N, C-alpha and C positions, 0 to 999 in steps of 0.2 A: 581262497588264497592261491595265487599263481606261483607255480614252482619255477625255480631258477636252475633246476638240475640239468635241463637240456642245454642251456647256454653254457654252463660250467663244463659239461662233457665236451661240447664243441670247442671251447677255449682250450681244454686239455689236449684235445686231438690236434688242434692247430699248433699249440706250443710244442708238442712232442715232435712235430715236423720241423719247426723253426729252431729247436734246440739242437738239432743234428746238423751235419754238414749240408750246405745248400747246393753244392756242386752237382751239375747235371740237370738242374731244374730250369724251366723257362721263366724268364722275368721280364717285366716292362717297367720303366720309370714312368709313373702316372703323374706325379707332381715333383717339381724340383725348384731349388732356389736359383738354378740356372736354366733359362728357357731352352738352351741348346741341348740339354739332357732329356727334356720331356719327350715322351713317346718312343724312346730308344728301347728296342726289344732284342733279346738274345738269350743265350744259354749261359748260366752261371758256370764259369770255368774255374774260378779260384776265388778265395776271399782272405782278407787279412782282418785285423782288428777294426780298421776304419774304412776299408775299401772292398768293393765287389768288382771282379773282373768279368765282363760280359763278352761273349763271343758273338760277333755280328758278322754274318757271311764269312769272309776270309780274314777278318781282322778282329782284334780284341781291344777293348778300352777299359780303363779303370774308372769306376764311379764311386765317389764318396758315399758312405752310408748315411752320414748325418745330413739333415735337411732334404731328404728325399722321401717319397712315398712310392713303394714298389707294389706291383701286382705279381705274385708268384704262383705258378701253377704247380700243384703238388703231384705226386706220383699217381694218385687216383683220378686225376683230371680236374679236381676242384681248384678254384682260384681263390686266393686270399689277398687282401690288401693289408700291407704292414708298413708302419713307419720305420725308416732306417735307424732311428735312435734305439729301437728295440733290438736291432741286430748288432749294435755296437759291441765290440769286444771280440776276443779270439773265439773262433768257432768251438774249440775244445772247452772253453770256459762257459759257454752258453748252456751246456748240459747241466752245470752245477747251479745255475740260477733258478730261482723259484718262478712260478707262473706269474707273468707280468699282466697287470690289468690294463686293457686298452679299450 
């Protein structure tokens, strides 16, 4: 019988990082409902319940969380792909959410 313990531990590790503030992490828009946003890379500067502010070179742009797929680089250098819908809501309220299955 195959154990699911390793996957659960990895999910908990990822969620512990996503449930905290994302500011300062590198992010890229992998897929988007708007083709203009795809491929945008930057550092997360700020976030609201529905938007992420990415710093790109010397300018900043706000990107909606909904209908996007982000690749986020964690502090340890590992990259995760996450749907924006999982990040919806105020950052301080994400801490209270249970682990989301994805």
